[in-house]
NUPA-699560 format. One line per 8 residues: number of its first residue (from 1); their letters; for each residue y, x, z of N, C-alpha, C. Coordinates in steps of 0.02 Angstrom, whole numbers, plus 50000, padded with zeros to 5 digits. Atoms other than C-alpha are relative to their C-alpha. Layout:
REM residues N
NUM	a	Y X Z Y X Z Y X Z ~ ...
This chain:
REM residues 156
1	mpelkpgs	50023 49932 49991 50583 49648 49267 49933 50008 49964 ~ 50063 49990 50035 50445 49718 49155 49944 50019 50049 ~ 50057 49984 49958 50271 49732 49230 49985 50074 49998 ~ 50016 49929 49996 50226 49906 49290 49929 50012 49973 ~ 50064 49983 50031 50085 49985 49190 49991 50076 50005 ~ 50009 49928 50003 50005 50157 49180 50048 50030 49949 ~ 49950 49968 50043 50136 50272 49106 50071 49982 50019 ~ 49933 50021 49977 50283 50176 49183 50024 50048 50054
9	kapaftat	49971 49962 49945 50402 50272 49295 49994 49958 50063 ~ 50008 50036 49936 50363 50224 49475 50069 49987 50030 ~ 49936 50014 49967 50508 50135 49561 50009 50044 50063 ~ 49984 49959 49942 50591 50249 49688 50002 49954 50062 ~ 49995 50039 49938 50584 50193 49869 50017 50046 50058 ~ 49989 49969 49935 50640 50239 50043 49980 49947 50051 ~ 50025 50048 49951 50551 50157 50189 49980 50036 50064 ~ 50024 49972 49937 50496 50183 50368 49924 50002 49999
17	avggeygd	50072 49991 49995 50320 50253 50384 49981 50000 50074 ~ 50025 50004 49932 50224 50210 50543 49928 50022 50000 ~ 50070 49979 49994 50063 50294 50597 49987 50066 49965 ~ 50018 49937 50030 49970 50446 50539 50046 50055 50027 ~ 49956 49945 49979 50082 50600 50544 50072 49977 50016 ~ 49932 50026 49991 50236 50487 50557 50011 49966 50068 ~ 49995 50028 49933 50199 50420 50733 50031 49931 50001 ~ 49967 50065 49990 50314 50278 50786 50047 49982 49943
25	gqtvslkd	49959 50017 50058 50413 50289 50625 50046 50055 49978 ~ 49956 49952 50032 50500 50408 50507 50015 49976 49930 ~ 49981 50021 50067 50593 50378 50346 49968 50047 49949 ~ 50028 49962 50056 50503 50433 50188 50026 49970 49935 ~ 49980 50022 50067 50549 50423 50004 49948 50025 49950 ~ 50047 49978 50051 50445 50436 49847 50015 50072 49979 ~ 49982 49932 50022 50542 50594 49801 49974 50054 50047 ~ 50028 49951 49952 50472 50678 49959 49932 50025 49978
33	fkgrtvvl	50069 49984 50019 50302 50682 49873 49995 50023 49928 ~ 50000 49975 50069 50353 50754 49705 49946 50054 49993 ~ 50053 49952 50011 50207 50852 49633 49934 49981 50033 ~ 50061 50024 49967 50078 50752 49734 49984 49930 49976 ~ 50021 50068 50017 49978 50596 49696 50013 49956 50061 ~ 49984 50047 49947 50037 50447 49798 49965 49933 49985 ~ 50030 50066 50006 49941 50285 49827 50041 49952 50043 ~ 49969 50055 49963 50036 50128 49876 49954 49941 49994
41	yfypkddt	50042 50059 50003 49919 49989 49923 50036 49944 50037 ~ 49964 50057 49973 50006 49823 49951 49950 49949 50025 ~ 50045 50050 49971 49924 49695 50064 50043 49946 50032 ~ 49960 50056 49976 49979 49524 50127 50024 50003 50073 ~ 49979 50006 49930 49979 49537 50318 49955 50041 50046 ~ 50038 49961 49950 49928 49650 50462 49950 49956 50037 ~ 50051 50028 49955 49769 49607 50557 49974 49932 49979 ~ 50034 50060 50025 49710 49463 50447 49933 50023 49972
49	pgcttqac	50067 49978 50018 49527 49462 50393 49994 50044 49937 ~ 50005 49961 50062 49546 49524 50213 50036 50066 50006 ~ 49960 49939 49993 49680 49651 50257 49966 50049 50047 ~ 50037 49958 49954 49575 49717 50401 49940 50031 49964 ~ 50056 49974 50039 49423 49734 50287 50023 50056 49954 ~ 49974 49950 50047 49528 49829 50160 50020 50064 50037 ~ 49976 49942 49963 49610 49944 50288 49942 50039 50032 ~ 50057 49967 49968 49447 49981 50380 49955 50034 49948
57	glrdawaq	50036 49968 50055 49363 50019 50213 50030 50068 49984 ~ 49965 49937 50012 49494 50152 50181 49989 50048 50059 ~ 50011 49958 49940 49476 50216 50360 49930 50032 49997 ~ 50069 49976 49999 49287 50231 50343 49986 50050 49944 ~ 50009 49954 50057 49302 50324 50177 50053 50054 49999 ~ 49941 49957 49999 49451 50428 50231 49985 50071 49977 ~ 50016 49931 50019 49364 50596 50208 49997 50008 49924 ~ 50005 49997 50073 49339 50554 50023 50070 50004 49967
65	fagkavvf	49932 49998 50027 49528 50542 50000 50036 50065 50016 ~ 49968 49938 49978 49568 50709 50083 50016 50044 49940 ~ 49978 49955 50053 49670 50818 49966 50010 49967 49932 ~ 49993 50034 50065 49667 50688 49826 50067 49963 49993 ~ 49940 50041 50004 49818 50582 49871 50030 49989 50069 ~ 49966 50024 49940 49946 50532 50000 49995 49924 49997 ~ 50013 50072 50002 49900 50353 50046 50045 49964 50050 ~ 49959 50044 49958 50019 50220 50114 49979 49928 49989
73	gvsvdpak	50006 50072 50003 49981 50039 50154 50070 49972 50003 ~ 49933 50031 50000 50130 49924 50122 49994 49925 50010 ~ 49994 50072 49991 50166 49751 50190 50070 49984 50025 ~ 49934 50021 49977 50318 49650 50240 50003 49992 50076 ~ 50001 50004 49927 50268 49658 50423 50046 50053 50031 ~ 49957 49951 49967 50384 49747 50548 49960 50058 50029 ~ 50030 49939 49973 50350 49918 50624 49955 49986 50060 ~ 50039 50015 49939 50287 49845 50789 49932 49971 49981
81	shakfiek	50062 50029 50023 50155 49743 50697 49955 50054 49969 ~ 50037 49945 50031 50103 49896 50595 49968 50044 50055 ~ 50024 49957 49947 50086 50000 50754 49939 49969 50035 ~ 50056 50034 49968 49971 49870 50835 49939 50000 49955 ~ 50055 50001 50049 49865 49856 50676 49967 50069 49996 ~ 50026 49931 50004 49847 50046 50665 49960 50017 50063 ~ 50034 49983 49937 49801 50063 50849 49936 49960 50008 ~ 50059 50043 49991 49679 49916 50852 49942 50023 49957
89	halpfpll	50054 49983 50047 49581 49980 50702 49994 50075 49987 ~ 50002 49926 50007 49609 50170 50721 50010 50022 49928 ~ 49986 49983 50070 49686 50184 50548 50030 50070 49997 ~ 49975 49932 50004 49713 50366 50498 50059 50010 49953 ~ 49946 49994 50050 49845 50330 50366 50060 49959 50022 ~ 49938 50037 49982 50026 50270 50382 50009 49936 49960 ~ 49981 50063 50032 50092 50099 50340 50076 50000 49991 ~ 49928 50003 50013 50263 50072 50261 50027 49931 50018
97	vddrrelv	49966 50062 49981 50381 49940 50331 50041 49977 49940 ~ 49962 50028 50056 50447 49828 50193 50026 49931 50019 ~ 49978 50065 49974 50524 49690 50298 50059 49970 49962 ~ 49946 50027 50043 50669 49674 50175 49974 49985 49929 ~ 50035 50015 50063 50543 49653 50032 50024 50042 49941 ~ 49975 49958 50055 50618 49795 49930 49943 50029 49958 ~ 50056 49971 50037 50452 49877 49884 49960 49947 49963 ~ 50040 50052 50034 50356 49717 49848 50036 49972 49939
105	eaygvwve	49961 50024 50057 50497 49661 49734 50001 50053 49945 ~ 49995 49946 50049 50516 49831 49647 49934 50010 49963 ~ 50066 49990 50031 50329 49842 49613 49971 49935 49972 ~ 50021 50063 50032 50316 49659 49558 49941 49967 50033 ~ 50057 50031 49966 50192 49605 49691 50020 49944 50048 ~ 49977 50058 49960 50299 49473 49780 49994 49940 49953 ~ 50018 50052 50048 50223 49322 49696 49989 49932 50034 ~ 50016 50066 49974 50196 49136 49714 49924 49996 50010
113	ksmygrky	50070 50007 49983 50031 49100 49799 49987 49927 50017 ~ 50018 50069 49983 49937 48940 49837 49939 50000 50045 ~ 50058 50008 49956 49822 48895 49981 49998 49928 50024 ~ 50009 50070 49981 49754 48721 50015 50055 49956 49971 ~ 49951 50040 50036 49877 48652 49888 50073 50015 50018 ~ 49932 49981 49980 50028 48730 49975 50021 50063 49964 ~ 49975 49942 50035 50132 48850 49873 50049 50038 50045 ~ 49956 49958 49960 50222 48996 49955 50004 50068 49967
121	mgaerstf	49992 49932 50026 50283 49172 49917 49965 50049 50047 ~ 50034 49950 49960 50183 49322 49974 49983 50061 49958 ~ 50018 49938 50034 50123 49496 49932 49931 49993 49969 ~ 50064 49998 50035 49986 49510 49803 49965 50065 50019 ~ 50040 49942 49982 49847 49628 49854 49992 50044 49937 ~ 49999 49956 50059 49880 49768 49728 50010 50072 50022 ~ 49994 49929 49986 49870 49957 49723 50028 50037 49940 ~ 49970 49959 50052 49973 50082 49625 49986 50073 50016
129	vigpdgki	50010 49928 49994 49921 50262 49598 50056 50033 49960 ~ 49943 49966 50031 50074 50369 49562 49982 50074 49992 ~ 50018 49931 50014 50041 50536 49480 50052 50049 50024 ~ 49953 49948 49978 50123 50702 49527 50065 50001 49960 ~ 49940 50002 50043 50247 50673 49384 50045 49940 50014 ~ 49960 50059 49983 50313 50512 49464 49987 49940 49956 ~ 50019 50056 50043 50231 50401 49334 49937 49966 50027 ~ 50058 50038 49977 50106 50265 49371 49939 50021 49960
137	kavlrkvk	50062 49977 50030 49931 50328 49338 49950 49943 49995 ~ 50047 50056 50000 49834 50169 49382 50030 49942 50039 ~ 49979 50061 49966 49867 49989 49433 49938 49958 50012 ~ 50056 50043 49981 49737 49886 49527 50030 49935 50026 ~ 49971 50065 49982 49791 49703 49533 49948 49955 50031 ~ 50043 50051 49968 49719 49564 49642 49934 50030 50023 ~ 50058 49963 49976 49600 49685 49725 49962 49958 50051 ~ 50042 50031 49948 49454 49614 49824 49992 50053 50055
145	paehveql	50000 49951 49945 49460 49697 49997 49937 50044 50003 ~ 50062 49961 49994 49277 49750 49998 49988 50047 49942 ~ 50009 49958 50059 49291 49830 49825 50055 50052 49991 ~ 49940 49959 50008 49455 49921 49852 49985 50075 49999 ~ 50013 49928 49995 49389 50092 49905 49967 50027 49937 ~ 50036 49979 50060 49269 50106 49759 50046 50002 49939 ~ 49953 50003 50057 49403 50054 49633 50052 50055 50005 ~ 49948 49949 49990 49532 50171 49708 49973 50070 49988
153	laal	50030 49934 50011 49417 50322 49712 49989 50012 49925 ~ 50011 49993 50072 49375 50290 49528 50065 50013 49964 ~ 49933 49992 50032 49562 50285 49487 50031 50068 50014 ~ 49969 49936 49981 49601 50450 49573 49975 50059 49959
């Protein structure tokens, strides 16, 4: 599969959104947001230190995103885990359930990782900004959690 770059057509998706206006879970598709900018930020795991830093950074800067984009966090965690993460950290945005790894695969962020010499597969911390035309406007790869908000605002 070719790497997604600015100008590429964003892969279509349908997933369960938890939190924000979607409450305990509703199905959403990329096509639901035609004509709007959509941000998909992929992160490895709910309630881990880096992912919490990244999510809370977005929460704390939430007013700066108002009207600019629809923002979704995406991980392979189940809906119940997402709900706990959202409640614990008062996250104002929804998280997409990708427990079948369809989105991480489609966006090319399910990659081999290494920690303490052990290799495993996991989600790469990456963000995709999808323009109102359904094409990728910006790609932020291997984002550092503390720098994510600044990079994302610059891309919008």
